[in-house]
N, CA, C and O of each residue as an XYZ file, in Angstrom:
312
protein
N     -23.375    -15.624     21.138
C     -22.175    -14.836     21.243
C     -22.308    -13.648     20.293
O     -22.585    -13.823     19.106
N     -22.115    -12.464     20.808
C     -22.231    -11.234     20.034
C     -20.878    -10.879     19.425
O     -19.872    -10.793     20.130
N     -20.863    -10.672     18.093
C     -19.661    -10.280     17.363
C     -19.976     -9.019     16.577
O     -21.010     -8.934     15.915
N     -19.087     -8.045     16.652
C     -19.211     -6.840     15.847
C     -17.987     -6.749     14.952
O     -16.850     -6.859     15.409
N     -18.247     -6.544     13.663
C     -17.175     -6.360     12.679
C     -17.301     -4.948     12.123
O     -18.384     -4.529     11.712
N     -16.195     -4.220     12.111
C     -16.213     -2.850     11.606
C     -15.219     -2.637     10.495
O     -14.054     -3.022     10.597
N     -15.692     -2.018      9.430
C     -14.838     -1.561      8.334
C     -15.053     -0.058      8.265
O     -15.804      0.441      7.427
N     -14.381      0.652      9.161
C     -14.668      2.060      9.407
C     -14.220      2.961      8.266
O     -13.182      2.751      7.638
N     -15.049      3.973      8.024
C     -14.775      4.964      6.984
C     -14.845      6.344      7.609
O     -15.534      6.552      8.608
N     -14.135      7.273      7.020
C     -14.195      8.654      7.486
C     -15.554      9.241      7.140
O     -16.096      8.988      6.064
N     -16.094     10.018      8.053
C     -17.375     10.668      7.786
C     -17.114     12.137      7.481
O     -16.945     12.960      8.381
N     -17.086     12.437      6.213
C     -16.922     13.813      5.761
C     -18.243     14.212      5.108
O     -19.298     13.730      5.522
N     -18.211     15.045      4.141
C     -19.428     15.433      3.434
C     -19.858     14.257      2.570
O     -19.166     13.898      1.618
N     -20.992     13.661      2.896
C     -21.458     12.503      2.141
C     -20.714     11.245      2.530
O     -19.889     11.259      3.444
N     -21.002     10.169      1.846
C     -20.341      8.887      2.095
C     -19.392      8.606      0.946
O     -19.686      8.916     -0.209
N     -18.257      8.019      1.272
C     -17.274      7.715      0.244
C     -17.701      6.537     -0.611
O     -17.315      6.440     -1.776
N     -18.493      5.645     -0.045
C     -18.959      4.474     -0.768
C     -20.241      3.975     -0.109
O     -20.385      4.034      1.112
N     -21.152      3.493     -0.911
C     -22.394      2.957     -0.356
C     -22.335      1.444     -0.220
O     -23.287      0.828      0.260
N     -21.242      0.845     -0.631
C     -21.103     -0.617     -0.593
C     -20.197     -1.046      0.561
O     -19.210     -0.381      0.876
N     -20.553     -2.172      1.182
C     -19.698     -2.762      2.204
C     -18.643     -3.591      1.475
O     -18.995     -4.377      0.595
N     -17.375     -3.443      1.807
C     -16.334     -4.219      1.135
C     -16.564     -5.724      1.251
O     -17.051     -6.217      2.268
N     -16.212     -6.423      0.218
C     -16.439     -7.856      0.106
C     -15.745     -8.640      1.218
O     -16.326     -9.587      1.751
N     -14.533     -8.273      1.575
C     -13.759     -9.046      2.559
C     -14.461     -9.117      3.916
O     -14.468    -10.175      4.546
N     -15.047     -8.019      4.373
C     -15.716     -8.001      5.671
C     -16.928     -8.924      5.664
O     -17.167     -9.653      6.627
N     -17.685     -8.891      4.587
C     -18.839     -9.781      4.480
C     -18.427    -11.244      4.377
O     -19.098    -12.119      4.925
N     -17.339    -11.511      3.686
C     -16.858    -12.891      3.581
C     -16.415    -13.427      4.945
O     -16.661    -14.589      5.268
N     -15.770    -12.588      5.732
C     -15.364    -12.993      7.085
C     -16.595    -13.310      7.929
O     -16.616    -14.307      8.651
N     -17.608    -12.472      7.840
C     -18.840    -12.707      8.602
C     -19.522    -14.005      8.163
O     -19.953    -14.793      9.004
N     -19.618    -14.227      6.866
C     -20.252    -15.444      6.370
C     -19.478    -16.697      6.757
O     -20.081    -17.703      7.129
N     -18.165    -16.651      6.675
C     -17.349    -17.796      7.058
C     -17.503    -18.083      8.546
O     -17.615    -19.240      8.950
N     -17.508    -17.035      9.360
C     -17.652    -17.204     10.807
C     -18.986    -17.842     11.154
O     -19.051    -18.735     11.999
N     -20.056    -17.385     10.500
C     -21.378    -17.985     10.725
C     -21.397    -19.455     10.307
O     -21.977    -20.289     11.003
N     -20.773    -19.776      9.185
C     -20.746    -21.159      8.720
C     -19.909    -22.040      9.640
O     -20.266    -23.190      9.893
N     -18.797    -21.507     10.141
C     -17.889    -22.279     10.979
C     -18.460    -22.507     12.377
O     -18.399    -23.620     12.900
N     -19.017    -21.453     12.983
C     -19.512    -21.547     14.356
C     -20.988    -21.905     14.434
O     -21.452    -22.395     15.463
N     -21.722    -21.667     13.368
C     -23.156    -21.942     13.362
C     -23.961    -20.684     13.621
O     -23.709    -19.972     14.593
N     -24.928    -20.405     12.760
C     -25.736    -19.192     12.884
C     -26.544    -19.147     14.174
O     -26.873    -18.070     14.672
N     -26.859    -20.309     14.706
C     -27.665    -20.345     15.929
C     -26.852    -20.016     17.183
O     -27.431    -19.774     18.242
N     -25.515    -20.003     17.078
C     -24.664    -19.761     18.241
C     -24.098    -18.345     18.309
O     -23.607    -17.923     19.355
N     -24.165    -17.605     17.189
C     -23.557    -16.279     17.168
C     -24.503    -15.262     16.539
O     -25.460    -15.610     15.846
N     -24.203    -14.002     16.805
C     -24.911    -12.879     16.206
C     -23.850    -11.899     15.717
O     -23.065    -11.385     16.513
N     -23.823    -11.637     14.409
C     -22.809    -10.757     13.839
C     -23.471     -9.502     13.290
O     -24.443     -9.574     12.538
N     -22.931     -8.352     13.676
C     -23.348     -7.066     13.121
C     -22.141     -6.440     12.438
O     -21.024     -6.505     12.952
N     -22.371     -5.829     11.271
C     -21.305     -5.193     10.498
C     -21.589     -3.695     10.422
O     -22.709     -3.280     10.124
N     -20.567     -2.895     10.693
C     -20.705     -1.434     10.667
C     -19.598     -0.823      9.824
O     -18.501     -1.371      9.714
N     -19.914      0.338      9.224
C     -18.882      1.092      8.518
C     -18.777      2.526      9.046
O     -17.914      3.286      8.607
N     -19.637      2.891      9.971
C     -19.635      4.230     10.552
C     -19.131      4.168     11.995
O     -19.624      3.378     12.800
N     -18.159      4.996     12.305
C     -17.567      4.988     13.641
C     -18.541      5.328     14.748
O     -18.504      4.715     15.815
N     -19.410      6.293     14.513
C     -20.390      6.679     15.533
C     -21.385      5.550     15.797
O     -21.753      5.299     16.945
N     -21.815      4.875     14.743
C     -22.763      3.770     14.905
C     -22.151      2.600     15.656
O     -22.819      1.977     16.481
N     -20.895      2.297     15.383
C     -20.257      1.157     16.052
C     -20.037      1.457     17.535
O     -20.184      0.571     18.377
N     -19.688      2.693     17.855
C     -19.518      3.061     19.266
C     -20.852      2.948     19.995
O     -20.908      2.436     21.113
N     -21.917      3.420     19.374
C     -23.251      3.317     19.978
C     -23.632      1.851     20.196
O     -24.173      1.498     21.244
N     -23.348      0.995     19.203
C     -23.677     -0.432     19.324
C     -22.874     -1.093     20.440
O     -23.403     -1.942     21.158
N     -21.619     -0.722     20.594
C     -20.772     -1.284     21.660
C     -21.284     -0.852     23.029
O     -21.320     -1.652     23.964
N     -21.676      0.401     23.144
C     -22.201      0.894     24.426
C     -23.531      0.227     24.773
O     -23.796     -0.070     25.937
N     -24.359     -0.004     23.765
C     -25.674     -0.607     23.979
C     -25.554     -2.064     24.405
O     -26.201     -2.490     25.362
N     -24.729     -2.827     23.697
C     -24.529     -4.240     24.003
C     -23.090     -4.623     23.653
O     -22.796     -4.906     22.492
N     -22.189     -4.635     24.640
C     -20.788     -4.951     24.364
C     -20.633     -6.342     23.734
O     -21.220     -7.313     24.211
N     -19.844     -6.426     22.666
C     -19.657     -7.722     22.003
C     -18.623     -8.582     22.727
O     -17.799     -8.074     23.488
N     -18.678     -9.876     22.482
C     -17.643    -10.777     22.975
C     -16.392    -10.597     22.121
O     -15.269    -10.653     22.622
N     -16.605    -10.380     20.815
C     -15.504    -10.172     19.873
C     -15.769     -8.892     19.087
O     -16.871     -8.680     18.581
N     -14.746     -8.039     18.991
C     -14.783     -6.841     18.157
C     -13.658     -6.965     17.148
O     -12.491     -7.059     17.528
N     -13.997     -6.965     15.861
C     -12.996     -7.081     14.801
C     -13.072     -5.844     13.922
O     -14.147     -5.490     13.439
N     -11.938     -5.185     13.711
C     -11.892     -3.978     12.892
C     -10.903     -4.167     11.755
O      -9.805     -4.689     11.948
N     -11.312     -3.732     10.556
C     -10.378     -3.766      9.434
C      -9.293     -2.729      9.675
O      -9.482     -1.785     10.442
N      -8.162     -2.909      9.018
C      -7.051     -1.981      9.198
C      -6.427     -1.691      7.841
O      -5.720     -2.521      7.269
N      -6.701     -0.514      7.352
C      -6.119     -0.033      6.102
C      -5.351      1.247      6.417
O      -5.536      1.835      7.483
N      -4.505      1.674      5.512
C      -3.737      2.902      5.762
C      -4.655      4.116      5.901
O      -4.297      5.077      6.582
N      -5.835      4.092      5.268
C      -6.728      5.248      5.343
C      -7.686      5.218      6.542
O      -8.382      6.203      6.791
N      -7.733      4.105      7.286
C      -8.646      4.081      8.436
C      -7.993      3.614      9.737
O      -8.701      3.344     10.707
N      -6.675      3.512      9.783
C      -6.027      2.972     10.980
C      -6.250      3.852     12.211
O      -6.343      3.329     13.321
N      -6.338      5.164     12.043
C      -6.572      6.037     13.180
C      -8.021      5.951     13.669
O      -8.284      6.178     14.850
N      -8.956      5.629     12.784
C     -10.358      5.479     13.195
C     -10.535      4.311     14.155
O     -11.306      4.405     15.110
N      -9.832      3.218     13.912
C      -9.917      2.059     14.790
C      -9.427      2.346     16.188
O      -9.911      1.743     17.146
N      -8.481      3.248     16.328
C      -7.977      3.607     17.649
C      -9.017      4.374     18.463
O      -8.980      4.346     19.693
N      -9.935      5.053     17.795
C     -10.976      5.813     18.487
C     -12.027      4.895     19.105
O     -12.662      5.248     20.099
N     -12.206      3.721     18.515
C     -13.207      2.772     19.015
C     -12.613      2.055     20.177
O     -13.266      1.199     20.774
């Protein structure tokens, strides 16, 4: 089962952060532990263009996007 998790960030000049937020990684790790690594494939993205490309290439069964006040409009674009 293909799962894509996105914690989208605005792409302006440079990157706002080089680190993936802890919560998104914890969700991915818990999901793998709960469902089993052999049954699922999880990809994590923070760039809107990359996540759209990944969805077009291989549509996921589950798409999960973080929702913060600074990125709520980005999720609507995906």
